[in-house]
N, C-alpha and C positions, 0 to 999 in steps of 0.2 A: 064697326070699325074700332080696333084697339088703339088707345091713347099713343102708344109706341109706335105704332105703324103711321098713324096720323103724323106723328113727328118726324118721321123716316121721309114719308112723301114732300111735306113743307120743307125739309133739308135739300131732298134733291132737287125741287124747285128752285130753291135759292141758289143751289149751285150752279144751275143751268142760266140764271140769270145774271150770274158772275158775282154773288153778293159774297162778302167775305164771312170766313169762317174763324172762331175763337177757338182757343185753347179751352179744355174743361177737365177737372178732375171729378169723376163720377157725373153729377149734374151740376154743378158750379161751373159758370163761365170765368173766365181769366180775363185780362185785361189787354193781351198783346197779341195780335192775328199771327196765324201761323204763316212760317216763311214759305215759299213755293218749293215744292221738290225738285231737284234738278234730274233730269232725264239721265239714264243709264243704259244699258245694252239690253236689248229683250233677250229673254231667257226662257225656254219653255221645259219643263220637266214633269214626270210622273210622280204624283204623291203616293201615301200610304196606303190609298185605296184604288190607285190606277187612274185616277183623274189627270188628265192635262192641264196644267196650270201655267201660265205667261205671266212674269214679272220683269220690271227694268232693275237689273242689278249693277253694282252691289246694292242691296237693300239698306235704306237708310232710316225708316220707320216702321216700326214692326209692333203690333200687337200679338201678345201670346198667352195662351192659357195653359195651365198644368205646370205643375214644378219642373218635371224632368226636361220638357221643352226649353224652360228658361234657362234652366241648368245647362244644355247644350249651347244655347247661344252665348252664354255668359263664357262659357268654358271656349268657345271657338273666337268669338266677335267682340266680347266684353259687353257692356249693359248699356254703352251709349246709344244703340239704336232702338232700344226698348221703350217704347211710347205709352203702353198699356199693359196691365197684368190683371189677372182674376185675383179676388180678394183673399180667396184660400192660399194662393203664393205668397201674398204681400203680407198677411199677418206673422209670418216669422220674420221679425224685422232684424234681429240679430243675424239671419242669414243673408238678408237682401238689404244692407245698409245704404248700397248705391241707390236703390228704386224706392227710397223714402217718399221722394217727391212726382212718382211715376202715376198717371193717372189709373183709378181702378174702372175697369171696364166689365163688372158683373161679378158674382160673389163666387162663381166657379164656371167649369166648361160647360155646364148644363144649363146656364142661366147669362148667356151674354147680354150685356146692355147695348143695345144696338146705336142707339142714339150717340152714347159715348163713344163707340167704336168710330161712328161716322164722322163727328166733329174731329176726331185726330188725323183723319185722313192717312192711315198707313198705308204702307205699300204693300203689304201682306199681312193677312190674319193667320196664327197657327194656332191648329187645335189638334190633340190627339184623336185616334179614330173611337173612342169610348165618349168623346163630347158631342157636343149639339152642330156637328158640323152642316148637317143637310140643312138645318132650320139656317145657318148662319150663312151657306151659300146662296139660297133662297133671298135671304133679305138684303144681302150686302153686293151681290152681284150686279142688282141694278144701279148702285151706287158706283160702280166700277171700283170696287175694293175686291181684291183676289182673295179667297181663302184656300190654305192648303192644310193638309192632314200629313202632320209628321209624328208617330208616335214614339217619341225618346224614352218611353218605359220599357220598350220591347226588347229585351236582351238578345233576341235573336237577329234583330235588325240593325244594332248599333251603328256597324261599319256604313251601311248604306245611308243610314240617316246623318251620321256626322260628315259624310262626305258632301251629301246635298246641303246641308247647313254651310259647310265651307264653301260651296258654290256659291251659295244664295249671297253671302256677303264678302265674296273674293277674298278669303282666308284658307286656301288650299292647305298651305304648311300646318296652321294651328289645327285644322281637320285631321290632317294625317299624325300629328301628336298625339292627339286625343285617340285616334284608332290604335296608334302602335301601343299605348297604355293597355287600351281594352284587349288587344289581340295577345298581348304577353301573356296576360292573365289566363285568356279563354283557352290558349295553347296548353297551358300548363295543367288546367282543369281537364282537357282532353286527354292529355298523355298520361297522366297519373290515375285517372279512373277507369282506364281498360283494363277490362278483367275481372272489375270488383263484382261482388254479389251485392246488387242494388237494395238498398234498406229502405222499407215502406215508412212513409211520413204522411202524418197529418197535419196539415198546416192551418192555423186559425186566426183570422184577423181580430179587431177589436171588440166585437161582439162575440160573445159565447157561442160555440158551436155554428160559426158563420165561416164557412171554407171557401177555397177559392178552386176553379176547374179550369180545364183546358182552355185556351183562348183568351186567359188573363196572363198579364207577366209574372205573375208568383208562380202561378203551375211552370211556367217556362224557368224560373228559377231553383225551383227545387229540383227539376230533373237535369237541370246543367249543373247542377252541384253533385249529380250522381244519385239522388234521390226517386222513388218512385211515389207518385202523388195516390195516396189510396182512394181517392175519389176521382182518379182520372178516367172511369167509366163513364160518368154520368153526365148527360147532357141537359140543357134548358129547352125541355120541349114538352108538349101536353102541360098534364098536372104539375109539372116541376115548375113552370113558369111562375108559379105563384111563391115559389121559395128563394126568388130571387135571381141573379144574373152570374155569369162567369166570374164577376168581380166580388161577389160576394153571395154565397149559395147557401141556405139554411138547412143543416142537417140534424137528425135526432140523435140523442146521446147514445142510444142502442146502436146505431150504424156506426158510430166512432168504435165503439168497444167490440162490434163484430168483425170490423176489418183490422183490427188487431195491428196497430201502428207499432214500427219498432221506434219511433222518433216521433214526438210532438214538438211543433215550433209553433209559437204566439207572436204576433205580429203587431207590436203596440208599444210608445204611443208615436204617432207622426209628428214628430218636433225635432228640430235641431239639438237643442239641448239633451243631453243623455239622461235617462230616467234613474231617479235615485233609487239604491238597491234595496230600501223597504218598499217600495213599488214592486220590483221585481221579484222579491219575497212573496210577497201578496198574490201575486200573478200566478207564479210558479207553484207556490202550495197549494192555491185554490184549485189548479187544476188536478194536482194530485190527489186532493180529497174529494173530490166529485165521486157521487154515487155510482158504484159500480166498475169505476174506474183501476181499482187497485191491482187487479191481474191483468191489465193492458201490459204488454213488454215494456213499451216506453216508461211506464210508471215503477214498474218493477227494477228495471235497469237505471234510473235515473237519467233518462235520455229525453228529457224535457227542458226546451231553451225558449228563452225571451229574447227577442230580438227588435230594435227600432227599424222603423221605416225608413229612416235616415241610411243605416247603414246597408240595410236590405236591398234598398233602391239605388245605391251609389254607382255610378256609371253604369245606366241602363239595368241594375240588379247584377251586374257581374260580380260584384263586392259581396252583395248576399249569397249568390252562388259559391264562392269562395268559403264564407262562413259555414254554408250549408256542409259543404264537403269537408271542410276541417272537423266539424262535429262527428260527421258520419264515418270518417275514415282517417282519424288522428295519426295513424302510423304512418300514411301515405302523404300528409301536409303537416309533419311536426315541425319543418322549418319556415312554414308560411304564417304570417301573423295578417289575417284580414285587419284588424284596425290600424295597422300600420300602414296599409294599403288605403284603407278609408283616408288617413291623414294626409296621405299625397292627393288623393282625388279632392280634398277640401283646399288645401294649402296652394297646391299646383295647378288645379283646374277651376276652382270656385273661389278662390281667392279670400278666403275665411279662416279663421283660425282652426285647427283641428282641435278635436273633441274626443275624449275616452270614455268608456263606460256604457257602450250602446248594447251590450249583449250580457246576459246572465244564465246560468244553469240550476236545474234544479239541485244537482251533487252539490253546490257550493253551499246551500242552506241546509242540507242535510248531515252535514259533517258534525 
C-alpha cells in the first residue's frame, strides 16, 4: 500500500476516534487546532460532469485547483474562504497577494496532496474537468470531503458556473455582476460577428507545433471570436493519442502549411506580468522564419499575433475571444479595446493592479 494511502487511513481512524486535526501548510504541522465548522443549509447541485454533490452552504472552507476557479471565487466571494490552492496557481505571488499564507495542496490539478487536503477539513474541493477529479472523489469521499467539478476556464459555461459559485457562497448579487460583465461582451461579439466570412486560425501554445483541439477552452475562444480552428476536424483517437490531448496536440509543420491559416496565434507565457517586447519580437519573427512558412497566408499578410495566457484567459476566455475578434475583423471592433476590458477584469473583479502589454503583432516588428 502506498504511503499516502496509509496516511489517509490512519487519519480517517483518528477522526473516528475524535482526535484533533491540525493546520498544515503542505506537510508541515502548525500549532493551532482547526475550529469546528458551523453547520449551514444542505444544498445539492449538479456539477460540470453531471454528478450530484451535496454541501452545507454558504461554504466557509474550500480547497481549489486551477487558476480560473480561484479567480471565480475571488471575483464572487473573495479569498477569505480559500484554505488551500495548488502550487501552480500560488507561484504567481503578485497576482495572489492575499493567498501568501494559504496551504499548498499539490503542485497542480493532476497531483493533489490528499493528506494536506484532509488535514484542512474543507467544506468542498473544487477541480476543473481536466483535473484528477475521479481520483480525488475516490480518495476523499470516504473522509466525508465532497468534491465538485467546476470548469471556470470554459467560456461556453461561464454564466452557469458563476451562478453556481454565487449559490455556494451565498453571493448571488456578486455572481450576477460578474455575469453581466461577461454577457455584455459575449452579446457584442455575437452581434458584430453576424455575417462575417470566418477566417482560418492556427493557434499554438508554448511548445512549437503544439495546437489546441475541440474540447479545449482555447478552441472555443477562437470560434467565439469569429475564427475557424484549422485543426477543428482532428480527434484524439487511435494513433493520435500518442500526439497529446485536446489541451495540447502535436502537429507536423507540413500540416500547418497545408492548412493555410489566415491568422496564427501564439499563446505564451502564462504569467501576470506582461511579456517584454524583445521576447515578443523573438517569438513572432521566429514563427515567420520557420522553414516553408513564407507562403502561408498569415505570414504573407503579417497576421501573426502573440498573446499572454492571462489576457487570453480573462473572464473564462471571453476577453481572449474579444482580442481574437479585434485582430480578425478590426473594422467591426474599431471602438473596442481588449486591454481596457482586461484592466476592468483585473481591478474590479480580481482586485489587483491593471497591467498592459499582454499582446504583440508581427506587423509592429516589420515596420
